[in-house]
CHARMM internal coordinates of N, CA and C (Angstrom, degrees):
IC EDIT
DIST 1 N 1 CA 1.3985
DIST 1 CA 1 C 1.5099
ANGL 1 N 1 CA 1 C 113.88
DIST 1 C 2 N 1.2352
ANGL 1 CA 1 C 2 N 121.84
DIHE 1 N 1 CA 1 C 2 N 132.85
DIST 2 N 2 CA 1.4660
ANGL 1 C 2 N 2 CA 125.39
DIHE 1 CA 1 C 2 N 2 CA -177.65
DIST 2 CA 2 C 1.5149
ANGL 2 N 2 CA 2 C 109.36
DIHE 1 C 2 N 2 CA 2 C -96.04
DIST 2 C 3 N 1.3192
ANGL 2 CA 2 C 3 N 113.89
DIHE 2 N 2 CA 2 C 3 N 129.37
DIST 3 N 3 CA 1.5468
ANGL 2 C 3 N 3 CA 118.85
DIHE 2 CA 2 C 3 N 3 CA -177.14
DIST 3 CA 3 C 1.4433
ANGL 3 N 3 CA 3 C 106.34
DIHE 2 C 3 N 3 CA 3 C -79.79
DIST 3 C 4 N 1.2814
ANGL 3 CA 3 C 4 N 115.73
DIHE 3 N 3 CA 3 C 4 N 135.64
DIST 4 N 4 CA 1.5248
ANGL 3 C 4 N 4 CA 125.84
DIHE 3 CA 3 C 4 N 4 CA 175.55
DIST 4 CA 4 C 1.5327
ANGL 4 N 4 CA 4 C 111.78
DIHE 3 C 4 N 4 CA 4 C -64.90
DIST 4 C 5 N 1.2411
ANGL 4 CA 4 C 5 N 119.73
DIHE 4 N 4 CA 4 C 5 N 132.57
DIST 5 N 5 CA 1.4307
ANGL 4 C 5 N 5 CA 122.32
DIHE 4 CA 4 C 5 N 5 CA -179.13
DIST 5 CA 5 C 1.5218
ANGL 5 N 5 CA 5 C 107.63
DIHE 4 C 5 N 5 CA 5 C -121.46
DIST 5 C 6 N 1.3685
ANGL 5 CA 5 C 6 N 117.47
DIHE 5 N 5 CA 5 C 6 N 141.90
DIST 6 N 6 CA 1.3649
ANGL 5 C 6 N 6 CA 118.24
DIHE 5 CA 5 C 6 N 6 CA 177.61
DIST 6 CA 6 C 1.5507
ANGL 6 N 6 CA 6 C 107.20
DIHE 5 C 6 N 6 CA 6 C -127.83
DIST 6 C 7 N 1.3324
ANGL 6 CA 6 C 7 N 110.34
DIHE 6 N 6 CA 6 C 7 N 152.32
DIST 7 N 7 CA 1.5443
ANGL 6 C 7 N 7 CA 118.82
DIHE 6 CA 6 C 7 N 7 CA 178.81
DIST 7 CA 7 C 1.5308
ANGL 7 N 7 CA 7 C 108.53
DIHE 6 C 7 N 7 CA 7 C -84.73
DIST 7 C 8 N 1.2818
ANGL 7 CA 7 C 8 N 113.30
DIHE 7 N 7 CA 7 C 8 N 126.65
DIST 8 N 8 CA 1.5004
ANGL 7 C 8 N 8 CA 119.68
DIHE 7 CA 7 C 8 N 8 CA 175.97
DIST 8 CA 8 C 1.5267
ANGL 8 N 8 CA 8 C 108.77
DIHE 7 C 8 N 8 CA 8 C -131.93
DIST 8 C 9 N 1.3043
ANGL 8 CA 8 C 9 N 111.48
DIHE 8 N 8 CA 8 C 9 N 167.15
DIST 9 N 9 CA 1.6003
ANGL 8 C 9 N 9 CA 117.84
DIHE 8 CA 8 C 9 N 9 CA 177.04
DIST 9 CA 9 C 1.4492
ANGL 9 N 9 CA 9 C 107.09
DIHE 8 C 9 N 9 CA 9 C -112.14
DIST 9 C 10 N 1.3134
ANGL 9 CA 9 C 10 N 114.82
DIHE 9 N 9 CA 9 C 10 N 143.41
DIST 10 N 10 CA 1.4611
ANGL 9 C 10 N 10 CA 123.55
DIHE 9 CA 9 C 10 N 10 CA 171.62
DIST 10 CA 10 C 1.5093
ANGL 10 N 10 CA 10 C 113.26
DIHE 9 C 10 N 10 CA 10 C -115.92
DIST 10 C 11 N 1.2810
ANGL 10 CA 10 C 11 N 115.78
DIHE 10 N 10 CA 10 C 11 N 126.61
DIST 11 N 11 CA 1.5076
ANGL 10 C 11 N 11 CA 120.28
DIHE 10 CA 10 C 11 N 11 CA -176.20
DIST 11 CA 11 C 1.5546
ANGL 11 N 11 CA 11 C 106.42
DIHE 10 C 11 N 11 CA 11 C -71.31
DIST 11 C 12 N 1.2829
ANGL 11 CA 11 C 12 N 117.45
DIHE 11 N 11 CA 11 C 12 N 132.84
DIST 12 N 12 CA 1.4757
ANGL 11 C 12 N 12 CA 124.36
DIHE 11 CA 11 C 12 N 12 CA -177.03
DIST 12 CA 12 C 1.5002
ANGL 12 N 12 CA 12 C 111.64
DIHE 11 C 12 N 12 CA 12 C -77.31
DIST 12 C 13 N 1.3503
ANGL 12 CA 12 C 13 N 119.67
DIHE 12 N 12 CA 12 C 13 N -8.84
DIST 13 N 13 CA 1.4455
ANGL 12 C 13 N 13 CA 123.98
DIHE 12 CA 12 C 13 N 13 CA 178.89
DIST 13 CA 13 C 1.5426
ANGL 13 N 13 CA 13 C 114.04
DIHE 12 C 13 N 13 CA 13 C -102.24
DIST 13 C 14 N 1.3195
ANGL 13 CA 13 C 14 N 119.78
DIHE 13 N 13 CA 13 C 14 N -49.09
DIST 14 N 14 CA 1.4083
ANGL 13 C 14 N 14 CA 122.91
DIHE 13 CA 13 C 14 N 14 CA -178.31
DIST 14 CA 14 C 1.5288
ANGL 14 N 14 CA 14 C 115.84
DIHE 13 C 14 N 14 CA 14 C -107.46
DIST 14 C 15 N 1.3915
ANGL 14 CA 14 C 15 N 112.87
DIHE 14 N 14 CA 14 C 15 N -10.13
DIST 15 N 15 CA 1.4861
ANGL 14 C 15 N 15 CA 124.93
DIHE 14 CA 14 C 15 N 15 CA 177.85
DIST 15 CA 15 C 1.5701
ANGL 15 N 15 CA 15 C 109.49
DIHE 14 C 15 N 15 CA 15 C 69.76
DIST 15 C 16 N 1.2566
ANGL 15 CA 15 C 16 N 125.32
DIHE 15 N 15 CA 15 C 16 N 21.33
DIST 16 N 16 CA 1.4105
ANGL 15 C 16 N 16 CA 126.12
DIHE 15 CA 15 C 16 N 16 CA 170.86
DIST 16 CA 16 C 1.4873
ANGL 16 N 16 CA 16 C 106.79
DIHE 15 C 16 N 16 CA 16 C -64.78
DIST 16 C 17 N 1.3986
ANGL 16 CA 16 C 17 N 113.08
DIHE 16 N 16 CA 16 C 17 N 133.85
DIST 17 N 17 CA 1.4196
ANGL 16 C 17 N 17 CA 122.35
DIHE 16 CA 16 C 17 N 17 CA 176.83
DIST 17 CA 17 C 1.5509
ANGL 17 N 17 CA 17 C 109.10
DIHE 16 C 17 N 17 CA 17 C -106.96
DIST 17 C 18 N 1.2804
ANGL 17 CA 17 C 18 N 117.68
DIHE 17 N 17 CA 17 C 18 N 126.84
DIST 18 N 18 CA 1.4072
ANGL 17 C 18 N 18 CA 122.65
DIHE 17 CA 17 C 18 N 18 CA -172.66
DIST 18 CA 18 C 1.5475
ANGL 18 N 18 CA 18 C 112.69
DIHE 17 C 18 N 18 CA 18 C -147.34
DIST 18 C 19 N 1.2965
ANGL 18 CA 18 C 19 N 115.15
DIHE 18 N 18 CA 18 C 19 N 148.28
DIST 19 N 19 CA 1.4711
ANGL 18 C 19 N 19 CA 118.38
DIHE 18 CA 18 C 19 N 19 CA 177.30
DIST 19 CA 19 C 1.5022
ANGL 19 N 19 CA 19 C 110.32
DIHE 18 C 19 N 19 CA 19 C -71.25
DIST 19 C 20 N 1.3455
ANGL 19 CA 19 C 20 N 116.50
DIHE 19 N 19 CA 19 C 20 N 143.44
DIST 20 N 20 CA 1.4424
ANGL 19 C 20 N 20 CA 119.19
DIHE 19 CA 19 C 20 N 20 CA -179.03
DIST 20 CA 20 C 1.5418
ANGL 20 N 20 CA 20 C 113.33
DIHE 19 C 20 N 20 CA 20 C -57.02
DIST 20 C 21 N 1.2743
ANGL 20 CA 20 C 21 N 115.74
DIHE 20 N 20 CA 20 C 21 N -37.00
DIST 21 N 21 CA 1.4760
ANGL 20 C 21 N 21 CA 124.06
DIHE 20 CA 20 C 21 N 21 CA 178.33
DIST 21 CA 21 C 1.4775
ANGL 21 N 21 CA 21 C 110.96
DIHE 20 C 21 N 21 CA 21 C -63.81
DIST 21 C 22 N 1.2493
ANGL 21 CA 21 C 22 N 120.90
DIHE 21 N 21 CA 21 C 22 N -28.15
DIST 22 N 22 CA 1.4867
ANGL 21 C 22 N 22 CA 126.64
DIHE 21 CA 21 C 22 N 22 CA -176.13
DIST 22 CA 22 C 1.5680
ANGL 22 N 22 CA 22 C 110.44
DIHE 21 C 22 N 22 CA 22 C -83.38
DIST 22 C 23 N 1.3907
ANGL 22 CA 22 C 23 N 115.84
DIHE 22 N 22 CA 22 C 23 N -16.13
DIST 23 N 23 CA 1.3555
ANGL 22 C 23 N 23 CA 122.53
DIHE 22 CA 22 C 23 N 23 CA -178.13
DIST 23 CA 23 C 1.5440
ANGL 23 N 23 CA 23 C 111.50
DIHE 22 C 23 N 23 CA 23 C -85.73
DIST 23 C 24 N 1.2942
ANGL 23 CA 23 C 24 N 114.25
DIHE 23 N 23 CA 23 C 24 N 86.87
DIST 24 N 24 CA 1.4192
ANGL 23 C 24 N 24 CA 122.56
DIHE 23 CA 23 C 24 N 24 CA -169.10
DIST 24 CA 24 C 1.5567
ANGL 24 N 24 CA 24 C 118.11
DIHE 23 C 24 N 24 CA 24 C -65.04
DIST 24 C 25 N 1.2862
ANGL 24 CA 24 C 25 N 115.36
DIHE 24 N 24 CA 24 C 25 N -53.49
DIST 25 N 25 CA 1.4755
ANGL 24 C 25 N 25 CA 118.66
DIHE 24 CA 24 C 25 N 25 CA -177.77
DIST 25 CA 25 C 1.5178
ANGL 25 N 25 CA 25 C 112.66
DIHE 24 C 25 N 25 CA 25 C -104.34
DIST 25 C 26 N 1.3159
ANGL 25 CA 25 C 26 N 120.52
DIHE 25 N 25 CA 25 C 26 N 11.33
DIST 26 N 26 CA 1.4588
ANGL 25 C 26 N 26 CA 123.77
DIHE 25 CA 25 C 26 N 26 CA 174.84
DIST 26 CA 26 C 1.5858
ANGL 26 N 26 CA 26 C 115.86
DIHE 25 C 26 N 26 CA 26 C 86.83
DIST 26 C 27 N 1.3662
ANGL 26 CA 26 C 27 N 113.04
DIHE 26 N 26 CA 26 C 27 N -8.40
DIST 27 N 27 CA 1.4375
ANGL 26 C 27 N 27 CA 114.39
DIHE 26 CA 26 C 27 N 27 CA -177.01
DIST 27 CA 27 C 1.5620
ANGL 27 N 27 CA 27 C 107.82
DIHE 26 C 27 N 27 CA 27 C -116.19
DIST 27 C 28 N 1.3688
ANGL 27 CA 27 C 28 N 115.44
DIHE 27 N 27 CA 27 C 28 N 158.88
DIST 28 N 28 CA 1.4393
ANGL 27 C 28 N 28 CA 117.82
DIHE 27 CA 27 C 28 N 28 CA -176.83
DIST 28 CA 28 C 1.5432
ANGL 28 N 28 CA 28 C 113.62
DIHE 27 C 28 N 28 CA 28 C -69.11
DIST 28 C 29 N 1.3036
ANGL 28 CA 28 C 29 N 117.88
DIHE 28 N 28 CA 28 C 29 N 121.51
DIST 29 N 29 CA 1.5166
ANGL 28 C 29 N 29 CA 120.68
DIHE 28 CA 28 C 29 N 29 CA -177.94
DIST 29 CA 29 C 1.5475
ANGL 29 N 29 CA 29 C 108.93
DIHE 28 C 29 N 29 CA 29 C -66.01
DIST 29 C 30 N 1.3231
ANGL 29 CA 29 C 30 N 120.26
DIHE 29 N 29 CA 29 C 30 N -37.01
DIST 30 N 30 CA 1.5218
ANGL 29 C 30 N 30 CA 123.72
DIHE 29 CA 29 C 30 N 30 CA -179.02
DIST 30 CA 30 C 1.4999
ANGL 30 N 30 CA 30 C 109.97
DIHE 29 C 30 N 30 CA 30 C -63.86
DIST 30 C 31 N 1.3281
ANGL 30 CA 30 C 31 N 117.17
DIHE 30 N 30 CA 30 C 31 N -46.67
DIST 31 N 31 CA 1.4398
ANGL 30 C 31 N 31 CA 117.43
DIHE 30 CA 30 C 31 N 31 CA -177.90
DIST 31 CA 31 C 1.5880
ANGL 31 N 31 CA 31 C 110.06
DIHE 30 C 31 N 31 CA 31 C -69.96
DIST 31 C 32 N 1.2891
ANGL 31 CA 31 C 32 N 114.21
DIHE 31 N 31 CA 31 C 32 N -35.48
DIST 32 N 32 CA 1.4381
ANGL 31 C 32 N 32 CA 114.40
DIHE 31 CA 31 C 32 N 32 CA 179.45
DIST 32 CA 32 C 1.5487
ANGL 32 N 32 CA 32 C 115.29
DIHE 31 C 32 N 32 CA 32 C -70.12
DIST 32 C 33 N 1.3624
ANGL 32 CA 32 C 33 N 113.83
DIHE 32 N 32 CA 32 C 33 N -31.94
DIST 33 N 33 CA 1.4233
ANGL 32 C 33 N 33 CA 117.81
DIHE 32 CA 32 C 33 N 33 CA 173.52
DIST 33 CA 33 C 1.5349
ANGL 33 N 33 CA 33 C 115.14
DIHE 32 C 33 N 33 CA 33 C -71.81
DIST 33 C 34 N 1.3536
ANGL 33 CA 33 C 34 N 117.28
DIHE 33 N 33 CA 33 C 34 N -30.77
DIST 34 N 34 CA 1.4638
ANGL 33 C 34 N 34 CA 121.42
DIHE 33 CA 33 C 34 N 34 CA 179.11
DIST 34 CA 34 C 1.4947
ANGL 34 N 34 CA 34 C 110.66
DIHE 33 C 34 N 34 CA 34 C -80.12
DIST 34 C 35 N 1.3005
ANGL 34 CA 34 C 35 N 118.61
DIHE 34 N 34 CA 34 C 35 N -44.79
DIST 35 N 35 CA 1.5229
ANGL 34 C 35 N 35 CA 120.95
DIHE 34 CA 34 C 35 N 35 CA -167.69
DIST 35 CA 35 C 1.4758
ANGL 35 N 35 CA 35 C 112.54
DIHE 34 C 35 N 35 CA 35 C -119.53
DIST 35 C 36 N 1.2806
ANGL 35 CA 35 C 36 N 119.62
DIHE 35 N 35 CA 35 C 36 N -15.19
DIST 36 N 36 CA 1.4346
ANGL 35 C 36 N 36 CA 118.97
DIHE 35 CA 35 C 36 N 36 CA -174.55
DIST 36 CA 36 C 1.4480
ANGL 36 N 36 CA 36 C 115.99
DIHE 35 C 36 N 36 CA 36 C 82.38
DIST 36 C 37 N 1.4202
ANGL 36 CA 36 C 37 N 118.32
DIHE 36 N 36 CA 36 C 37 N 3.06
DIST 37 N 37 CA 1.4223
ANGL 36 C 37 N 37 CA 124.42
DIHE 36 CA 36 C 37 N 37 CA 179.31
DIST 37 CA 37 C 1.5380
ANGL 37 N 37 CA 37 C 110.63
DIHE 36 C 37 N 37 CA 37 C -93.39
DIST 37 C 38 N 1.2688
ANGL 37 CA 37 C 38 N 115.55
DIHE 37 N 37 CA 37 C 38 N 144.87
DIST 38 N 38 CA 1.4334
ANGL 37 C 38 N 38 CA 118.68
DIHE 37 CA 37 C 38 N 38 CA 174.66
DIST 38 CA 38 C 1.5106
ANGL 38 N 38 CA 38 C 109.81
DIHE 37 C 38 N 38 CA 38 C -98.15
DIST 38 C 39 N 1.3947
ANGL 38 CA 38 C 39 N 112.25
DIHE 38 N 38 CA 38 C 39 N 103.88
DIST 39 N 39 CA 1.4474
ANGL 38 C 39 N 39 CA 117.82
DIHE 38 CA 38 C 39 N 39 CA -177.08
DIST 39 CA 39 C 1.5116
ANGL 39 N 39 CA 39 C 112.83
DIHE 38 C 39 N 39 CA 39 C -96.23
DIST 39 C 40 N 1.2797
ANGL 39 CA 39 C 40 N 122.39
DIHE 39 N 39 CA 39 C 40 N 125.01
DIST 40 N 40 CA 1.4195
ANGL 39 C 40 N 40 CA 125.32
DIHE 39 CA 39 C 40 N 40 CA 179.84
DIST 40 CA 40 C 1.5147
ANGL 40 N 40 CA 40 C 119.24
DIHE 39 C 40 N 40 CA 40 C -105.55
DIST 40 C 41 N 1.2823
ANGL 40 CA 40 C 41 N 113.13
DIHE 40 N 40 CA 40 C 41 N 9.16
DIST 41 N 41 CA 1.5370
ANGL 40 C 41 N 41 CA 122.56
DIHE 40 CA 40 C 41 N 41 CA -175.73
DIST 41 CA 41 C 1.4968
ANGL 41 N 41 CA 41 C 110.16
DIHE 40 C 41 N 41 CA 41 C -84.90
DIST 41 C 42 N 1.3683
ANGL 41 CA 41 C 42 N 115.65
DIHE 41 N 41 CA 41 C 42 N 107.28
DIST 42 N 42 CA 1.5239
ANGL 41 C 42 N 42 CA 122.65
DIHE 41 CA 41 C 42 N 42 CA -178.37
DIST 42 CA 42 C 1.4775
ANGL 42 N 42 CA 42 C 105.54
DIHE 41 C 42 N 42 CA 42 C -130.61
DIST 42 C 43 N 1.3889
ANGL 42 CA 42 C 43 N 110.20
DIHE 42 N 42 CA 42 C 43 N 155.06
DIST 43 N 43 CA 1.4750
ANGL 42 C 43 N 43 CA 120.07
DIHE 42 CA 42 C 43 N 43 CA 171.73
DIST 43 CA 43 C 1.5007
ANGL 43 N 43 CA 43 C 105.35
DIHE 42 C 43 N 43 CA 43 C -126.69
DIST 43 C 44 N 1.4011
ANGL 43 CA 43 C 44 N 114.89
DIHE 43 N 43 CA 43 C 44 N 134.86
DIST 44 N 44 CA 1.4711
ANGL 43 C 44 N 44 CA 117.95
DIHE 43 CA 43 C 44 N 44 CA -178.77
DIST 44 CA 44 C 1.5763
ANGL 44 N 44 CA 44 C 106.99
DIHE 43 C 44 N 44 CA 44 C -78.21
DIST 44 C 45 N 1.3320
ANGL 44 CA 44 C 45 N 115.20
DIHE 44 N 44 CA 44 C 45 N 132.46
DIST 45 N 45 CA 1.4995
ANGL 44 C 45 N 45 CA 123.20
DIHE 44 CA 44 C 45 N 45 CA 175.29
DIST 45 CA 45 C 1.4875
ANGL 45 N 45 CA 45 C 109.98
DIHE 44 C 45 N 45 CA 45 C -128.43
DIST 45 C 46 N 1.3358
ANGL 45 CA 45 C 46 N 113.98
DIHE 45 N 45 CA 45 C 46 N 149.22
DIST 46 N 46 CA 1.3990
ANGL 45 C 46 N 46 CA 121.96
DIHE 45 CA 45 C 46 N 46 CA 176.39
DIST 46 CA 46 C 1.4891
ANGL 46 N 46 CA 46 C 108.84
DIHE 45 C 46 N 46 CA 46 C -103.71
DIST 46 C 47 N 1.3317
ANGL 46 CA 46 C 47 N 114.70
DIHE 46 N 46 CA 46 C 47 N 126.99
DIST 47 N 47 CA 1.5013
ANGL 46 C 47 N 47 CA 121.55
DIHE 46 CA 46 C 47 N 47 CA -170.83
DIST 47 CA 47 C 1.5312
ANGL 47 N 47 CA 47 C 104.93
DIHE 46 C 47 N 47 CA 47 C -120.05
DIST 47 C 48 N 1.3322
ANGL 47 CA 47 C 48 N 114.58
DIHE 47 N 47 CA 47 C 48 N 132.56
DIST 48 N 48 CA 1.5478
ANGL 47 C 48 N 48 CA 119.08
DIHE 47 CA 47 C 48 N 48 CA 172.13
DIST 48 CA 48 C 1.5180
ANGL 48 N 48 CA 48 C 108.59
DIHE 47 C 48 N 48 CA 48 C -76.64
DIST 48 C 49 N 1.3221
ANGL 48 CA 48 C 49 N 115.53
DIHE 48 N 48 CA 48 C 49 N 131.47
DIST 49 N 49 CA 1.5037
ANGL 48 C 49 N 49 CA 117.59
DIHE 48 CA 48 C 49 N 49 CA 174.59
DIST 49 CA 49 C 1.5234
ANGL 49 N 49 CA 49 C 108.46
DIHE 48 C 49 N 49 CA 49 C -84.87
DIST 49 C 50 N 1.2675
ANGL 49 CA 49 C 50 N 118.40
DIHE 49 N 49 CA 49 C 50 N 104.21
DIST 50 N 50 CA 1.4562
ANGL 49 C 50 N 50 CA 121.30
DIHE 49 CA 49 C 50 N 50 CA 179.87
DIST 50 CA 50 C 1.4860
ANGL 50 N 50 CA 50 C 115.35
DIHE 49 C 50 N 50 CA 50 C -102.16
DIST 50 C 51 N 1.4640
ANGL 50 CA 50 C 51 N 116.46
DIHE 50 N 50 CA 50 C 51 N -8.68
DIST 51 N 51 CA 1.3999
ANGL 50 C 51 N 51 CA 117.51
DIHE 50 CA 50 C 51 N 51 CA -174.04
DIST 51 CA 51 C 1.5201
ANGL 51 N 51 CA 51 C 115.07
DIHE 50 C 51 N 51 CA 51 C 88.31
DIST 51 C 52 N 1.3434
ANGL 51 CA 51 C 52 N 114.37
DIHE 51 N 51 CA 51 C 52 N -10.00
DIST 52 N 52 CA 1.5620
ANGL 51 C 52 N 52 CA 121.99
DIHE 51 CA 51 C 52 N 52 CA 176.61
DIST 52 CA 52 C 1.5095
ANGL 52 N 52 CA 52 C 107.88
DIHE 51 C 52 N 52 CA 52 C -107.43
DIST 52 C 53 N 1.3371
ANGL 52 CA 52 C 53 N 111.68
DIHE 52 N 52 CA 52 C 53 N 137.19
DIST 53 N 53 CA 1.4391
ANGL 52 C 53 N 53 CA 118.70
DIHE 52 CA 52 C 53 N 53 CA 176.82
DIST 53 CA 53 C 1.5323
ANGL 53 N 53 CA 53 C 105.00
DIHE 52 C 53 N 53 CA 53 C -111.78
DIST 53 C 54 N 1.3263
ANGL 53 CA 53 C 54 N 116.57
DIHE 53 N 53 CA 53 C 54 N 133.74
DIST 54 N 54 CA 1.4630
ANGL 53 C 54 N 54 CA 122.24
DIHE 53 CA 53 C 54 N 54 CA -175.77
DIST 54 CA 54 C 1.5896
ANGL 54 N 54 CA 54 C 106.94
DIHE 53 C 54 N 54 CA 54 C -114.35
DIST 54 C 55 N 1.3599
ANGL 54 CA 54 C 55 N 110.12
DIHE 54 N 54 CA 54 C 55 N 127.06
DIST 55 N 55 CA 1.4536
ANGL 54 C 55 N 55 CA 119.83
DIHE 54 CA 54 C 55 N 55 CA 179.19
DIST 55 CA 55 C 1.5808
ANGL 55 N 55 CA 55 C 105.89
DIHE 54 C 55 N 55 CA 55 C -119.20
DIST 55 C 56 N 1.3224
ANGL 55 CA 55 C 56 N 114.50
DIHE 55 N 55 CA 55 C 56 N 148.02
DIST 56 N 56 CA 1.4387
ANGL 55 C 56 N 56 CA 124.57
DIHE 55 CA 55 C 56 N 56 CA 173.93
DIST 56 CA 56 C 1.4867
ANGL 56 N 56 CA 56 C 116.18
DIHE 55 C 56 N 56 CA 56 C -114.06
DIST 56 C 57 N 1.2694
ANGL 56 CA 56 C 57 N 118.71
DIHE 56 N 56 CA 56 C 57 N 117.37
DIST 57 N 57 CA 1.4742
ANGL 56 C 57 N 57 CA 117.52
DIHE 56 CA 56 C 57 N 57 CA 177.11
DIST 57 CA 57 C 1.4618
ANGL 57 N 57 CA 57 C 115.06
DIHE 56 C 57 N 57 CA 57 C -64.91
DIST 57 C 58 N 1.3461
ANGL 57 CA 57 C 58 N 116.69
DIHE 57 N 57 CA 57 C 58 N 127.84
DIST 58 N 58 CA 1.4811
ANGL 57 C 58 N 58 CA 119.82
DIHE 57 CA 57 C 58 N 58 CA -173.18
DIST 58 CA 58 C 1.4766
ANGL 58 N 58 CA 58 C 113.83
DIHE 57 C 58 N 58 CA 58 C -71.86
DIST 58 C 59 N 1.3950
ANGL 58 CA 58 C 59 N 115.40
DIHE 58 N 58 CA 58 C 59 N -21.07
DIST 59 N 59 CA 1.5119
ANGL 58 C 59 N 59 CA 120.39
DIHE 58 CA 58 C 59 N 59 CA 179.54
DIST 59 CA 59 C 1.4606
ANGL 59 N 59 CA 59 C 112.34
DIHE 58 C 59 N 59 CA 59 C -82.49
DIST 59 C 60 N 1.3360
ANGL 59 CA 59 C 60 N 118.08
DIHE 59 N 59 CA 59 C 60 N -55.28
DIST 60 N 60 CA 1.4575
ANGL 59 C 60 N 60 CA 122.09
DIHE 59 CA 59 C 60 N 60 CA -175.45
DIST 60 CA 60 C 1.5417
ANGL 60 N 60 CA 60 C 116.01
DIHE 59 C 60 N 60 CA 60 C -99.47
DIST 60 C 61 N 1.4011
ANGL 60 CA 60 C 61 N 116.75
DIHE 60 N 60 CA 60 C 61 N -7.23
DIST 61 N 61 CA 1.4483
ANGL 60 C 61 N 61 CA 122.59
DIHE 60 CA 60 C 61 N 61 CA -178.39
DIST 61 CA 61 C 1.5279
ANGL 61 N 61 CA 61 C 116.45
DIHE 60 C 61 N 61 CA 61 C 68.14
DIST 61 C 62 N 1.2547
ANGL 61 CA 61 C 62 N 117.82
DIHE 61 N 61 CA 61 C 62 N 9.21
DIST 62 N 62 CA 1.5041
ANGL 61 C 62 N 62 CA 125.52
DIHE 61 CA 61 C 62 N 62 CA 178.91
DIST 62 CA 62 C 1.4992
ANGL 62 N 62 CA 62 C 110.00
DIHE 61 C 62 N 62 CA 62 C -74.39
DIST 62 C 63 N 1.3911
ANGL 62 CA 62 C 63 N 115.08
DIHE 62 N 62 CA 62 C 63 N 136.98
DIST 63 N 63 CA 1.4498
ANGL 62 C 63 N 63 CA 121.68
DIHE 62 CA 62 C 63 N 63 CA 177.94
DIST 63 CA 63 C 1.6302
ANGL 63 N 63 CA 63 C 108.94
DIHE 62 C 63 N 63 CA 63 C -83.14
DIST 63 C 64 N 1.2911
ANGL 63 CA 63 C 64 N 115.90
DIHE 63 N 63 CA 63 C 64 N 138.46
DIST 64 N 64 CA 1.4638
ANGL 63 C 64 N 64 CA 121.65
DIHE 63 CA 63 C 64 N 64 CA 173.80
DIST 64 CA 64 C 1.4866
ANGL 64 N 64 CA 64 C 107.95
DIHE 63 C 64 N 64 CA 64 C -123.64
DIST 64 C 65 N 1.3278
ANGL 64 CA 64 C 65 N 116.56
DIHE 64 N 64 CA 64 C 65 N 123.41
DIST 65 N 65 CA 1.5091
ANGL 64 C 65 N 65 CA 122.03
DIHE 64 CA 64 C 65 N 65 CA 178.70
DIST 65 CA 65 C 1.5053
ANGL 65 N 65 CA 65 C 109.30
DIHE 64 C 65 N 65 CA 65 C -100.34
DIST 65 C 66 N 1.2915
ANGL 65 CA 65 C 66 N 114.98
DIHE 65 N 65 CA 65 C 66 N 127.22
DIST 66 N 66 CA 1.4835
ANGL 65 C 66 N 66 CA 120.88
DIHE 65 CA 65 C 66 N 66 CA 176.37
DIST 66 CA 66 C 1.5008
ANGL 66 N 66 CA 66 C 108.06
DIHE 65 C 66 N 66 CA 66 C -113.88
DIST 66 C 67 N 1.2946
ANGL 66 CA 66 C 67 N 113.91
DIHE 66 N 66 CA 66 C 67 N 129.78
DIST 67 N 67 CA 1.5256
ANGL 66 C 67 N 67 CA 121.72
DIHE 66 CA 66 C 67 N 67 CA -178.20
DIST 67 CA 67 C 1.4573
ANGL 67 N 67 CA 67 C 114.79
DIHE 66 C 67 N 67 CA 67 C -98.76
END
COOR INIT
IC SEED 1 N 1 CA 1 C
IC BUILD
């Protein structure tokens, strides 16, 4: 079975990974929310769609997998 891959964009400043279709105004919504700056610096990344979402706790740096 071949895993489905999708093209996403990763912000070079805050490392938010978002689908291109979700990027409404072309700037990073996370950077804009935190600092009020419109950051347009992204790198295209290919992500495997596994059905699992991985989060990282900002306090303890622990990974949390949600199925």
